[in-house]
C-alpha positions in Angstrom: 13.5 -18.7 25.6 14.9 -15.5 24.0 18.5 -14.5 24.7 20.0 -11.0 24.4 23.7 -10.2 24.6 24.8 -7.6 27.2 28.4 -6.5 27.8 29.4 -5.4 31.3 31.0 -2.0 31.4 33.4 -3.0 34.1 37.0 -3.1 33.1 38.4 -4.6 36.3 40.7 -7.6 36.1 40.0 -9.4 39.4 40.0 -13.0 40.4 38.9 -15.9 38.3 35.6 -16.0 40.2 34.8 -12.5 39.2 35.7 -13.4 35.6 33.2 -16.2 35.7 30.5 -13.9 36.9 31.3 -11.5 34.1 31.0 -14.3 31.5 27.6 -15.3 33.0 26.3 -11.7 32.8 26.9 -11.4 29.0 23.5 -12.9 28.2 20.1 -12.0 29.6 17.3 -14.6 29.5 13.9 -13.2 28.6 10.6 -14.9 29.6 7.9 -15.4 26.9 5.8 -12.7 28.6 8.7 -10.2 28.3 9.2 -11.1 24.6 5.5 -10.6 23.8 5.6 -7.2 25.5 8.6 -6.2 23.5 7.2 -7.5 20.2 4.0 -5.4 20.7 6.1 -2.3 21.1 8.3 -3.3 18.1 5.2 -3.6 15.9 4.3 0.0 16.8 7.8 1.5 16.8 10.8 -0.6 15.6 13.2 2.0 16.8 12.0 3.5 20.1 13.8 6.4 21.7 15.5 6.3 25.1 12.6 8.0 26.7 10.2 5.5 25.1 12.3 2.6 26.4 12.3 4.0 30.0 8.5 4.6 29.7 8.2 1.0 28.6 10.0 -0.3 31.7 7.7 1.8 34.0 4.5 0.7 32.2 5.4 -3.0 32.1 6.2 -4.4 35.5 7.5 -7.7 33.9 10.4 -5.6 32.4 11.4 -3.9 35.6 14.3 -6.3 36.2 15.9 -5.4 32.8 18.1 -2.5 32.3 17.3 0.1 29.5 20.6 -0.7 27.8 19.6 -4.4 27.6 16.3 -3.4 26.0 18.1 -1.2 23.5 20.3 -4.2 22.5 17.1 -6.4 22.2 15.6 -3.9 19.7 18.9 -3.7 17.8 19.0 -7.5 17.4 15.3 -7.6 16.5 15.8 -5.1 13.7 18.8 -7.1 12.5 16.8 -10.3 12.4 14.0 -8.5 10.5 16.4 -7.2 8.0 17.9 -10.6 7.5 14.5 -12.2 7.1 13.5 -9.7 4.4 16.8 -10.1 2.6 16.5 -13.9 2.8 12.9 -13.6 1.4 14.1 -11.3 -1.4 16.9 -13.6 -2.4 14.5 -16.6 -2.5 12.2 -14.6 -4.7 15.0 -13.5 -7.0 16.3 -17.1 -7.1 12.8 -18.4 -8.0 12.6 -15.7 -10.8 16.1 -16.5 -12.1 15.2 -20.3 -12.1 12.0 -19.6 -14.0 13.8 -17.2 -16.4 16.6 -19.7 -17.0 13.9 -22.2 -17.9 12.4 -19.8 -20.3 15.8 -18.9 -21.9 16.6 -22.6 -22.3 13.3 -23.1 -24.1 14.0 -20.1 -26.2 17.4 -21.5 -27.0 15.8 -24.8 -28.0 13.4 -22.9 -30.2 16.2 -21.0 -31.9 18.1 -24.3 -32.4 15.0 -25.7 -34.1 14.7 -22.6 -36.2 18.4 -23.0 -37.3 17.7 -26.6 -38.3 14.6 -25.5 -40.2 16.6 -22.8 -42.1 19.4 -25.4 -42.9 16.7 -27.7 -44.3 15.3 -24.8 -46.4 18.7 -23.9 -47.6 19.4 -27.5 -48.6 16.0 -27.7 -50.3 16.7 -24.6 -52.4 20.1 -25.9 -53.4 18.7 -29.2 -54.4 16.1 -27.4 -56.6 18.8 -25.2 -58.2 20.9 -28.3 -59.1 18.1 -30.4 -60.4 16.4 -27.9 -62.8 17.6 -27.5 -66.3 19.7 -24.4 -66.8 17.7 -23.5 -69.9 14.4 -23.1 -67.9 15.4 -20.2 -65.7 11.9 -18.9 -65.5 10.6 -22.3 -64.4 13.4 -22.6 -61.9 12.5 -19.3 -60.3 8.8 -20.3 -60.0 9.7 -23.7 -58.5 12.1 -22.2 -56.0 9.8 -19.4 -55.0 6.8 -21.6 -54.7 8.7 -24.2 -52.6 10.0 -21.4 -50.3 6.6 -20.0 -49.9 5.2 -23.3 -49.0 7.9 -23.8 -46.4 7.5 -20.3 -44.9 3.7 -19.8 -45.1 2.1 -23.1 -45.5 -1.6 -22.8 -46.3 -3.6 -24.8 -43.8 -5.7 -27.5 -45.3 -8.8 -28.2 -43.4 -10.6 -31.5 -43.7 -14.2 -31.7 -44.8 -16.4 -31.4 -41.7 -19.6 -29.9 -40.3 -18.1 -26.9 -38.6 -21.5 -25.9 -37.1 -21.7 -29.0 -35.0 -20.0 -29.4 -31.6 -17.7 -32.0 -33.1 -16.7 -29.7 -35.9 -16.1 -26.8 -33.5 -13.9 -29.1 -31.4 -11.9 -30.0 -34.5 -11.3 -26.3 -35.2 -10.4 -25.8 -31.5 -7.9 -28.6 -31.5 -6.3 -27.2 -34.7 -6.2 -23.7 -33.1 -4.5 -25.2 -30.1 -1.8 -26.9 -32.1 -1.1 -23.8 -34.2 -1.0 -21.6 -31.1 1.5 -23.9 -29.3 3.6 -23.9 -32.4 3.8 -20.1 -32.2 4.2 -19.9 -28.4 7.0 -22.5 -28.0 7.9 -23.5 -31.5 9.1 -22.1 -34.8 5.7 -21.5 -36.5 6.6 -17.7 -36.6 10.0 -16.1 -37.1 10.3 -14.2 -33.9 12.7 -11.3 -33.3 13.4 -9.9 -29.9 11.9 -6.5 -29.4 14.5 -3.7 -29.0 15.0 -2.6 -25.4 13.2 -5.6 -23.9 16.0 -7.5 -22.1 15.1 -10.4 -19.9 15.9 -10.4 -16.2 14.4 -11.0 -12.8 13.0 -7.4 -12.7 11.9 -7.1 -16.3 8.5 -7.7 -17.7 9.8 -10.7 -19.6 11.0 -11.8 -23.0 9.1 -9.8 -25.7 9.4 -10.6 -29.4 7.7 -9.4 -32.6 7.1 -11.2 -35.9 9.1 -10.9 -39.1 7.9 -11.8 -42.5 4.5 -13.3 -41.6 1.0 -12.5 -42.6 -0.6 -9.9 -40.4 1.2 -8.6 -37.3 2.3 -10.7 -34.3 3.9 -10.3 -30.9 4.9 -12.7 -28.2 5.8 -12.3 -24.5 7.0 -14.7 -21.9 7.0 -13.7 -18.2 6.8 -14.8 -14.6 4.1 -13.7 -12.2 3.4 -14.6 -8.6 -0.2 -15.7 -9.2 -1.6 -19.2 -9.6 -2.5 -20.3 -13.1 -6.3 -20.3 -12.5 -6.2 -16.7 -11.3 -4.1 -15.7 -14.3 -6.5 -17.4 -16.7 -9.5 -15.6 -15.0 -7.8 -12.2 -15.5 -6.7 -12.8 -19.1 -10.2 -13.9 -20.1 -11.6 -10.6 -18.9 -10.1 -8.6 -21.8 -12.2 -5.5 -21.0 -10.3 -5.0 -17.8 -6.8 -4.7 -19.4 -7.2 -4.1 -23.1 -8.0 -0.4 -23.2 -9.0 -0.4 -26.9 -11.7 -3.1 -26.3 -15.1 -1.6 -26.6 -17.1 -4.7 -25.8 -16.7 -8.5 -25.6 -19.7 -10.8 -25.6 -19.7 -14.5 -25.3 -22.4 -15.7 -27.6 -22.4 -19.3 -26.5 -20.3 -21.7 -24.4 -20.0 -25.4 -25.2 -18.4 -27.9 -22.8 -16.1 -30.5 -24.4 -15.5 -34.1 -23.4 -11.9 -33.5 -22.2 -13.0 -30.9 -19.6 -12.5 -27.9 -21.7 -14.8 -25.2 -23.0 -15.5 -23.8 -26.4 -16.8 -20.2 -26.6 -18.0 -18.1 -29.5 -16.9 -14.6 -28.8 -17.8 -11.3 -30.5 -15.4 -8.4 -29.8 -15.3 -4.7 -30.9 -12.1 -2.7 -30.8 -12.0 1.1 -30.9 -10.2 2.9 -33.7 -7.1 4.8 -32.4 -7.8 7.9 -34.4 -10.7 9.6 -36.2 -9.0 8.9 -39.6 -9.8 5.1 -39.5 -12.7 2.8 -38.8 -13.1 0.6 -35.8 -12.4 -3.2 -36.0 -14.4 -6.2 -34.8 -13.7 -9.9 -34.4 -15.8 -13.0 -34.5 -13.7 -15.8 -32.8 -13.7 -19.2 -31.3 -12.0 -19.4 -27.9 -10.9 -22.7 -26.5 -10.1 -23.1 -22.8 -8.4 -26.4 -21.8 -5.6 -27.9 -19.9 -2.5 -29.9 -21.0 -1.1 -33.1 -19.5 1.6 -31.2 -17.6 -1.0 -29.2 -15.7 -0.7 -26.1 -17.9 -3.8 -24.0 -18.8 -4.4 -22.9 -22.3 -6.7 -20.2 -23.7 -6.4 -20.1 -27.4 -8.5 -18.2 -30.0 -8.9 -17.7 -33.7 -11.4 -16.0 -36.0 -14.1 -18.0 -37.7 -14.0 -17.3 -41.4 -15.3 -18.9 -44.6 -12.1 -20.9 -44.8 -12.2 -22.3 -41.3 -16.0 -22.7 -41.2 -18.2 -22.3 -38.2 -21.3 -20.1 -37.4 -21.4 -16.7 -39.0 -20.8 -13.7 -36.7 -23.2 -10.8 -36.1 -23.1 -8.0 -38.7 -21.8 -4.6 -37.9 -22.0 -1.7 -40.3 -19.6 0.7 -38.6 -16.8 -1.8 -38.2 -14.2 -3.5 -40.4 -14.1 -7.2 -39.8 -10.6 -8.2 -38.9 -9.1 -11.7 -38.5 -7.4 -13.1 -35.4 -5.0 -15.8 -36.4 -4.3 -18.5 -33.8 -3.4 -16.6 -30.7 -3.8 -17.1 -26.9 -2.2 -17.7 -23.5 -0.2 -20.7 -22.2 -0.1 -20.6 -18.4 2.3 -23.0 -16.8 2.6 -23.6 -13.0 6.0 -22.6 -11.6 7.9 -24.5 -9.0 7.7 -22.7 -5.7 4.5 -20.9 -6.6 3.4 -18.5 -9.4 3.0 -19.0 -13.1 5.0 -18.8 -16.3 2.9 -17.1 -19.0 3.4 -17.3 -22.8 1.3 -14.7 -24.7 0.8 -14.7 -28.4 -1.2 -12.1 -30.4 -1.4 -12.6 -34.2 -3.9 -10.4 -36.0 -4.6 -9.3 -39.5 -6.2 -5.8 -39.2 -7.0 -5.5 -43.0 -4.6 -2.5 -43.4 -5.7 -2.1 -47.0 -8.9 -0.5 -45.8 -7.2 2.6 -44.4 -5.3 5.4 -46.2 -1.8 4.4 -47.1 -0.2 7.0 -44.9 -2.0 5.5 -41.8 -1.3 1.8 -42.6 1.7 1.6 -40.3 -0.8 1.8 -37.4 -2.1 -1.6 -38.5 1.1 -3.1 -39.9 3.4 -2.6 -36.9 4.0 -5.6 -34.7 5.6 -3.2 -32.1 2.3 -1.2 -31.7 0.5 -4.5 -31.3 3.0 -5.6 -28.7 2.7 -2.4 -26.7 -1.1 -2.2 -26.8 -2.1 -5.8 -26.4 0.6 -8.3 -25.6 2.6 -6.3 -23.0 -0.5 -4.7 -21.7 -1.8 -8.1 -20.7 1.4 -9.1 -19.0 1.7 -5.7 -17.2 -1.8 -5.9 -15.9 -1.2 -9.3 -14.4 2.1 -8.2 -12.8 0.2 -5.1 -11.4 -2.5 -7.2 -9.8 0.2 -9.7 -8.4 2.0 -6.9 -6.7 -1.2 -5.3 -5.4 -2.2 -8.7 -4.0 1.2 -9.1 -2.2 1.0 -5.5 -0.8 4.0 -4.2 -2.6 2.1 -1.3 -4.2 1.3 1.7 -2.1 -1.5 4.1 -3.0 -2.5 7.5 -1.8 -5.9 9.0 -1.2 -7.3 6.0 0.7 -8.7 4.4 -2.4 -8.5 0.7 -3.2 -6.4 -0.4 -6.2 -9.4 -1.8 -8.0 -11.2 1.6 -7.7 -8.2 3.4 -9.1 -8.0 1.0 -12.0 -11.7 1.5 -12.7 -11.2 5.3 -12.8 -8.4 4.9 -15.3 -10.5 2.5 -17.4 -13.4 5.0 -17.4 -11.2 7.8 -18.5 -9.8 5.8 -21.4 -13.2 4.4 -22.4 -14.8 7.9 -22.4 -12.0 9.3 -24.5 -12.3 6.4 -27.0 -16.0 6.9 -27.2 -15.4 10.6 -28.0 -12.9 9.8 -30.7 -15.0 7.1 -32.4 -18.5 8.6 -31.9 -20.5 5.5 -32.6 -24.0 5.9 -33.9 -25.4 3.2 -31.6 -24.1 5.3 -28.6 -26.3 8.2 -29.7 -23.7 10.3 -31.5 -24.6 12.3 -34.6 -22.5 14.8 -36.7 -23.4 18.4 -36.8 -23.2 20.4 -40.0 -19.8 22.2 -40.4 -19.0 25.9 -40.8 -17.5 25.3 -44.2 -14.0 24.4 -43.0 -13.8 20.7 -42.6 -10.9 20.6 -40.1 -12.8 20.0 -36.8 -15.7 17.6 -36.5 -18.5 18.4 -34.1 -20.6 15.5 -32.8 -23.7 15.7 -30.5 -25.0 13.1 -28.1 -28.4 14.1 -26.6 -28.5 11.3 -24.0 -28.2 12.5 -20.4 -26.8 9.1 -19.4 -23.8 9.6 -21.6 -22.5 12.0 -19.0 -24.6 11.8 -15.9 -24.8 8.1 -15.3 -27.7 6.1 -14.0 -27.7 7.7 -10.6 -28.3 11.1 -12.0 -30.5 10.1 -14.9 -33.5 12.3 -13.8 -34.4 14.9 -16.4 -36.3 16.9 -13.8 -33.0 17.8 -12.3 -31.8 19.3 -15.6 -34.8 20.6 -17.5 -32.6 22.4 -20.0 -29.9 19.8 -20.4 -29.2 19.4 -24.1 -26.6 16.7 -24.1 -22.8 16.3 -24.7 -20.9 17.9 -27.5 -17.6 16.6 -28.8 -15.1 18.5 -31.0 -12.4 16.3 -32.4 -9.6 16.5 -35.0 -6.7 14.5 -36.1 -3.4 15.7 -37.6 -0.3 14.3 -39.0 2.9 15.4 -37.2 5.8 14.8 -39.4 9.3 15.9 -40.2 10.4 16.5 -43.7 13.9 17.8 -44.1 15.4 18.9 -47.4 19.0 19.9 -47.2 20.3 21.9 -50.2 24.0 22.4 -50.2 24.9 26.1 -50.4 28.1 27.7 -51.5 29.9 26.2 -48.5 29.2 22.6 -47.9 28.9 22.7 -44.1 26.4 25.5 -44.1 23.1 24.3 -45.8 19.8 25.9 -46.0 17.0 23.9 -44.2 13.4 23.7 -45.1 11.6 21.7 -42.4 8.6 20.9 -40.3 9.9 20.0 -36.9 9.0 16.6 -35.5 8.8 15.8 -31.8 8.7 12.4 -30.1 5.2 11.5 -28.9 6.4 10.9 -25.3 8.1 14.3 -25.2 5.1 16.2 -26.6 2.6 14.6 -24.2 4.9 15.2 -21.2 5.2 18.9 -22.2 1.4 19.1 -22.6 1.0 17.5 -19.1 3.5 19.8 -17.4 2.7 23.1 -19.2 -1.0 23.2 -19.4 -1.0 27.0 -19.6 0.7 26.8 -23.0 -2.4 25.4 -24.7 -5.4 25.5 -22.4 -7.9 28.4 -21.9 -8.8 29.1 -18.3 -12.3 30.3 -19.3 -13.1 27.1 -21.1 -11.8 25.1 -18.1 -14.3 27.1 -15.9 -17.1 26.2 -18.3 -16.2 22.5 -18.2 -16.0 22.5 -14.4 -19.4 24.1 -14.2 -20.9 21.0 -15.9 -20.7 19.3 -12.6 -23.4 21.6 -11.3 -27.1 21.2 -11.9 -27.1 24.1 -14.3 -24.0 24.5 -16.4 -22.7 28.0 -17.4 -23.5 29.4 -20.7 -20.9 29.9 -23.4 -17.7 31.2 -21.7 -17.0 34.8 -22.5 -13.3 34.8 -21.5 -10.6 37.1 -22.5 -8.2 36.1 -25.2 -5.9 33.6 -23.6 -8.2 33.2 -20.6 -7.3 34.0 -17.0 -3.8 33.1 -15.7 -3.7 29.9 -13.6 -1.1 27.6 -12.2 -1.4 23.8 -11.8 -0.5 21.5 -9.0 -0.2 17.8 -9.8 -1.4 15.5 -6.9 -0.5 11.9 -7.7 -3.0 9.2 -7.0 -1.5 6.0 -8.5 1.0 4.7 -11.0 1.7 1.4 -12.5 4.5 -0.8 -11.5 6.7 0.1 -14.4 5.7 3.8 -14.3 4.2 3.7 -17.8 0.9 5.2 -16.6 0.0 7.8 -14.0 -3.3 8.6 -12.5 -3.4 12.0 -10.8 -5.5 14.9 -9.7 -4.7 18.3 -11.2 -5.6 21.4 -9.1 -5.9 24.5 -11.3 -5.3 27.6 -9.1 -7.1 30.6 -10.4 -5.9 34.1 -9.9 -8.0 37.3 -10.3 -6.3 40.6 -11.3 -9.5 42.8 -11.4 -12.8 42.8 -9.4 -14.7 41.5 -12.4 -12.4 38.4 -12.6 -13.1 37.3 -9.0 -16.2 35.3 -10.0 -14.2 33.0 -12.3 -10.9 32.9 -10.3 -11.6 29.8 -8.3 -9.6 26.5 -8.0 -10.7 23.7 -10.2 -9.9 20.0 -10.3 -9.2 17.5 -13.0 -8.8 13.7 -12.9 -6.0 13.0 -15.3 -4.4 9.9 -16.8 -1.0 10.2 -18.5 0.6 7.2 -20.3 3.4 6.4 -22.7 5.8 9.2 -21.7 8.8 6.9 -21.6 10.8 7.9 -24.6 12.7 4.5 -24.6 9.5 2.5 -25.2 9.4 1.3 -28.8 6.1 1.7 -30.6 4.4 3.1 -27.5 1.3 5.4 -27.8 1.5 8.5 -25.7 -1.8 9.8 -24.2 -3.1 12.5 -21.9 -6.7 12.3 -20.9 -8.5 14.4 -18.2 -12.0 15.1 -16.9 -13.3 17.9 -14.6 -14.2 16.6 -11.1 -15.4 18.0 -7.9 -13.0 18.5 -5.0 -14.5 15.5 -3.2 -15.4 13.3 -6.1 -16.7 9.8 -5.4 -15.7 6.5 -7.0 -18.7 6.7 -9.3 -18.5 10.4 -10.1 -19.6 11.4 -13.6 -16.6 11.8 -16.0 -16.5 13.6 -19.3 -13.0 12.9 -20.6 -11.1 15.0 -23.1 -7.5 14.9 -24.2 -4.7 14.0 -26.7 -3.3 10.8 -28.2 -0.1 10.6 -30.2 0.8 7.4 -32.0 4.2 7.0 -33.7 4.3 5.7 -37.3 7.1 3.6 -38.5 9.9 5.8 -39.9 10.4 5.5 -43.6 12.6 7.3 -46.0 10.8 8.7 -49.0 11.2 11.4 -51.5 9.5 14.7 -50.7 7.2 14.6 -53.7 6.3 11.0 -53.3 5.4 11.7 -49.7 3.2 14.6 -50.7 1.5 12.3 -53.2 0.9 9.8 -50.4 -0.6 12.6 -48.3 -2.9 13.3 -51.3 -4.3 9.8 -50.9 -5.2 10.7 -47.4 -7.3 13.7 -48.6 -9.0 11.4 -51.1 -10.1 9.0 -48.3 -13.5 9.0 -46.7 -12.2 10.8 -43.6 -10.5 13.6 -45.4 -12.9 16.2 -43.9 -11.7 15.3 -40.4 -7.9 15.8 -41.1 -5.6 18.6 -40.2 -2.4 18.0 -42.1 0.5 20.0 -40.7 2.6 19.3 -43.7 0.1 20.6 -46.3 1.5 24.2 -46.0 5.1 23.0 -46.3 7.2 25.3 -48.6 9.6 22.9 -50.2 11.6 25.8 -51.7 11.1 29.1 -53.2 12.7 28.3 -56.5 10.2 25.8 -57.7 10.8 22.1 -58.4 14.5 21.1 -58.9 15.8 18.3 -60.9 17.9 15.5 -59.4 21.1 17.0 -60.7 20.4 20.5 -59.7 21.1 20.1 -56.0 22.3 17.5 -53.5 19.2 16.7 -51.5 18.6 14.4 -48.6 15.0 13.6 -47.6 13.8 11.9 -44.4 10.3 11.4 -43.0 9.4 10.8 -39.4 5.6 10.8 -38.6 3.1 10.4 -35.9 -0.6 10.8 -35.7 -2.1 13.3 -33.1 -5.8 12.9 -32.2 -7.6 15.6 -30.1 -11.1 15.3 -28.6 -12.8 17.7 -26.2 -16.2 17.2 -24.7 -18.6 19.8 -23.3 -22.1 19.7 -21.9 -24.6 22.3 -23.2 -28.1 23.5 -22.6 -30.7 23.2 -25.3 -30.8 26.9 -26.3 -27.0 27.2 -26.4 -26.1 24.3 -28.7 -25.0 26.4 -31.7 -23.0 28.8 -29.5 -21.2 26.0 -27.7 -20.5 24.2 -31.0 -18.9 27.4 -32.3 -16.9 27.9 -29.1 -15.7 24.2 -29.2 -14.7 24.4 -32.8 -12.7 27.6 -32.2 -11.2 26.2 -29.1 -9.9 23.0 -30.7 -8.5 25.1 -33.6 -6.6 27.2 -31.1 -5.3 24.1 -29.4 -4.2 22.7 -32.7 -2.2 25.9 -33.3 -0.8 25.8 -29.8 0.3 22.1 -30.2 1.9 22.9 -33.5 3.8 25.8 -32.0 4.8 23.7 -29.0 5.9 20.7 -31.1 8.1 23.0 -33.2 9.6 24.6 -30.2 10.5 21.5 -28.2 11.4 19.2 -31.1 15.0 18.0 -31.1 16.6 20.8 -33.0 17.4 20.1 -36.6 19.2 23.4 -36.8 22.8 22.5 -35.9 25.5 25.2 -35.5 26.2 24.9 -39.2 22.7 25.7 -40.4 21.2 28.9 -41.6 17.5 30.0 -41.3 15.2 29.7 -44.2 14.4 33.1 -45.7 10.9 34.2 -44.9 8.4 35.0 -47.6 8.7 38.6 -48.8 12.0 39.2 -46.8 15.4 39.7 -48.2 17.8 36.9 -48.6 19.5 35.9 -45.4 22.9 37.2 -46.5 21.5 40.6 -47.5 19.6 40.9 -44.2 22.7 40.1 -42.2 24.6 42.9 -44.1 21.8 45.4 -43.4 21.8 44.5 -39.7 25.6 44.9 -39.3 25.8 48.1 -41.5 23.0 49.8 -39.6 24.5 49.0 -36.3 27.8 50.5 -37.4 26.1 53.7 -38.8 24.0 54.3 -35.8 26.3 53.4 -32.9 29.7 54.0 -34.5 30.9 50.5 -33.4 31.3 47.2 -35.2 28.9 44.4 -34.5 31.2 41.8 -36.1 34.9 41.4 -36.7 36.3 43.8 -39.3 37.7 41.1 -41.5 34.3 39.5 -42.2 33.2 41.4 -45.3 32.2 38.5 -47.5 28.4 37.9 -47.5 28.7 34.3 -46.3 31.1 35.2 -43.6 28.9 38.0 -42.3 25.9 35.7 -42.1 27.9 32.9 -40.5 29.4 35.2 -37.8 26.0 36.8 -37.1 24.5 33.4 -36.7 27.2 32.3 -34.2 27.3 35.6 -32.3 27.3 35.0 -28.5 24.7 37.6 -27.8 21.0 37.1 -28.7 20.2 39.2 -31.9 16.7 39.3 -33.3 14.7 41.5 -35.6 11.0 42.3 -35.5 8.6 44.2 -37.8 7.7 47.8 -37.3 4.2 48.6 -38.6 1.6 51.1 -37.6 -1.4 49.7 -35.7 0.1 46.2 -35.6 1.9 44.2 -33.0 5.7 43.8 -33.5 6.4 40.2 -34.7 9.8 38.6 -34.8 11.1 37.8 -38.2 14.7 36.7 -37.6 16.9 35.5 -34.8 20.4 34.1 -34.6 21.1 30.8 -32.7 21.6 32.6 -29.4 18.3 34.4 -29.9 16.4 31.2 -30.7 17.9 29.6 -27.5 16.8 32.6 -25.4 13.3 32.6 -26.8 13.2 28.7 -26.6 11.8 28.4 -30.1 12.7 27.5 -33.7 12.9 29.6 -36.9 9.6 28.2 -38.1 7.7 29.1 -34.9 9.5 32.5 -34.5 6.9 34.3 -36.6 4.2 33.5 -34.0 6.0 35.3 -31.2 5.2 39.0 -30.6 7.6 41.5 -29.0 5.2 42.6 -26.3 4.7 39.0 -25.1 8.4 38.5 -24.2 8.9 41.8 -22.4 7.7 42.3 -18.9 5.8 45.4 -17.8 8.9 47.4 -17.0 10.6 46.4 -20.2 7.6 47.5 -22.2 7.5 50.9 -20.5 11.2 51.5 -21.1 10.9 50.5 -24.8 7.9 52.8 -25.2 9.7 55.7 -23.6 12.8 55.1 -25.8 11.0 54.4 -29.0 11.0 58.0 -30.3 14.7 58.2 -29.6 15.3 55.0 -31.6 13.4 56.3 -34.5 15.1 59.8 -34.5 18.6 58.9 -33.4 18.6 55.4 -34.8 19.5 53.5 -31.7 19.1 53.4 -27.9 20.7 51.5 -25.0 18.2 49.8 -22.7 19.0 49.0 -19.1 19.2 45.5 -17.5 15.9 43.7 -17.2 14.0 40.5 -17.4 12.1 39.1 -20.3 10.1 35.9 -20.8 10.8 33.0 -23.3 8.1 31.5 -25.4 7.8 28.7 -22.9 7.2 31.2 -20.0 10.7 31.0 -18.5 12.2 34.3 -17.2 15.4 35.4 -18.8 17.6 38.1 -17.4 20.0 40.3 -19.4 22.6 42.9 -18.4 22.0 45.3 -21.2 20.1 45.6 -24.5 20.6 47.6 -27.7 17.8 48.5 -30.1 18.5 50.0 -33.5 16.8 50.6 -36.8 17.8 48.4 -39.7 17.9 50.3 -43.0 17.8 48.7 -46.4 19.8 49.7 -49.5 17.5 52.7 -50.0 18.1 53.9 -46.4 14.4 53.1 -45.7 13.3 51.6 -42.4 13.1 47.8 -42.8 12.8 46.4 -39.3 13.9 46.9 -35.7 16.9 44.9 -34.3 17.6 44.0 -30.7 20.7 42.6 -29.1 20.4 41.2 -25.5 23.8 41.0 -23.9 24.9 38.4 -21.3 21.5 36.8 -21.0 20.7 33.8 -18.8 17.7 31.9 -17.6 16.6 32.9 -14.1 
């Protein structure tokens, strides 16, 4: 029977009999029928209002003998019990995780202890060799020590003579693979180093480590998931479901073993991450078995000439890579769930790619992010979806949303790689080999099997893809000037991949063309539009992000983007309609080491189905390992890139870098510090086209991708972490006076025209004038004045750069008419003749716009002519006073 406490409101202090009655009335006894009625209401509304409780008493006769206050107390107690139950369940889960994590840490401690013992043994071995060799044979000593050390660190496996094509021979290879994999997963076969930022804990993904000083690249992860081992093994075997770079995985044959295991011969193809490299493929033996302690093991290795075994299928468009013993150890956990050990060890044959791109295939951190951690995250995601912890919007099932994300990634990878066996072919170029145009005439490439009826689209020509790759990098050369704290800087700004992709996601209008978006959206109709004839810059539009799903650790977002069109003239109304994109954004966490950032989207209909046709386009930015190099050696390495087979598909942002205007300098001529930070940006955009518009669409796509490249370059320079500290001076622009001379002209012209002083009177020295102008609190900037040409900014001080939200390198791309609003342009036009005759003019308060589209208000502005030493007009200067972002 249920009991509920009820305090009597009476404060009387009568006889002992009355006190006994009071004590007896503190508790109310509920019947099972009453409890069931209250439980049903609690399931619908855990916290009913007073009116709802009174209504409950009226509707349920069995509750008529209970006061509303007692029912209120029952609901309070019920909520308290529910809260305690949830907290108890949470603590039990945390305790189970901590117990499993403690077990993992103890095993890791044992492994490190074994590693220490191994290193002590190596040290003793080397000391013994040094003491036993003759001091007169130093060369022999070196060779003995080095060879002994190499044998200890990288022992060459010696395989016995066997018939590797027979089942017994394959089983021998499988058992050797199992032993080597377990040595990496739980032993000291590989020197593991914990990955930066991956700290173990009950809420973390697990313990993640990368290899050090081993052949190829390797990564290892250990974690706990609330799924049974058999379910985990089933998920991990389906590599296509979680490894986004996997193009195909075919099991050529499966052979059962006598111990209850299975040997599989597997062929796998892996997409290339960029257009600058070839895709990889693997021919492996996979062994699925169980251990004596009940653990499941899935281990795998490549079959090569050294291991023996059947030869794999040939593939002309792929580079055959080697998978060294890798796999998954899945151990049952006490209280439910599994402890997973994942090891990935691969030799990607990095020598087959240009040297500047080899970090993509020589980084264990990239392997950890793309393969090892991806597998563990996928299992954790499914575990939380199974337990109901993950909530999704839009009424779609988690499996459907994962399938949509997979289709977006796969479609984008297909566009980047353009495999011949998929039907892609390269079009002839227009003479400038910066953007590659590929054609796929197959309707099923876009439409899918349910729309694969050519009678519906009699003029459908196929799918066209425009793609390009570029090297984003930072090269800084600091040459000390006459005062040490005030160097000149020559740089290409670098931006973290996560920051760049996040900006592209949130500020689509900075790079996208509305007219092209309209053309892409029209591909969902039976008859796509012809080539878009949009105005320069397209029609203005705003975007609304509608979230669909996100992964548990928020490293990936699936969302719908609504592009709201706006018409400003009657002829624009036809194109000013809302459009929708299905968009996948990943890798925007700046703390993730080695993570690839990606933004992929495809036009969809407002009510798109789960199997709707998708034609993905987007961006991918992959960081390269930072490495300090000299400026000229770096440019030499870039030259190797242009000598490679994919040189005609590369846009090198550093190729136009001006290292200095004084020619090459010797080492003793200047104190120079060089640093290089690089990442690879890959862009691919897909369009449908009609047969008679193929050449026109190709020209449009090529021009559009080039404009996007220019926009991304401008954005990257604008949002990069500023390398221009308060002590740095702008690099003089080609054809302009030196910075000191320009600063003197600006200040002298201001004094001549206005009669006032721009700077303090005591700053007459050239360096002091430039330094004070650079640190002036008001935004000061100069622009060109040419007939029949737009006014372009050529100089700005630090406050001016902050107001325009740009950098000195990108300043030249900003036009005066773009930052002024309509009222500001009218005022400047009306005052322009006064400025040219009188030399200056005061402009009233107003609002302008930064290069990022943010409104900026100012209280007053001054415009004046800047005269050179010959009193000829050089440029026009502006000073915006007391400005601030609105």
